[in-house]
C-alpha positions, 0 to 999 in steps of 0.5 A, a space after each residue: 913258866 909263869 904267866 904274864 898278866 898285862 891288862 890294857 885299856 885304850 882311851 881314844 877321846 873323840 874316836 879318831 883312831 881305828 880298832 887296828 890302831 888300838 890293837 897295834 898300841 896293845 901289842 907294842 906295849 905288851 911286847 915291851 912289858 913282857 921283854 922287861 919282865 913286868 906285868 900290870 895294868 896299862 892305860 894308853 891314851 891316844 889324842 889327835 893334837 891337830 883336831 881333824 886337820 889334814 896332817 895329823 899330830 898324835 900324842 900317845 901317853 902310857 901309864 903303867 900301874 903295878 899293884 895299884 901303884 903307878 910305876 911309869 908314865 910316858 908321853 910321846 908325840 908323832 906325825 901319825 899314830 904308829 910313830 907316837 905309839 912306837 916312841 911311847 912304847 919304847 920309853 915305857 919299856 926303858 922306864 920299867 926296865 930301869 925300875 926293875 934294875 933299881 930293885 935288884 939287890 947289889 951284886 945281882 
């Protein structure tokens, strides 16, 4: 069985999110890419859009690079980090699967 290589970098400008949230983002993105049969370098950027307000609004942006070429970039906003991560991970999974489907030869 071939191994899957996914290298993930989490960017948390302002350090608003706990290590547990970073690990959750890594897990969600990794699981989507493995399900899509993809591998590469991934950057996940988490940003609080409300500063330090009482009701967080969070943006999660994910960029996937394969062989130093960006193949997908998605962005989602949610009322808390896990909602934004879940939405963005689902979107990047769809984008990578769509790219893989377009690369298949006709009739496959």
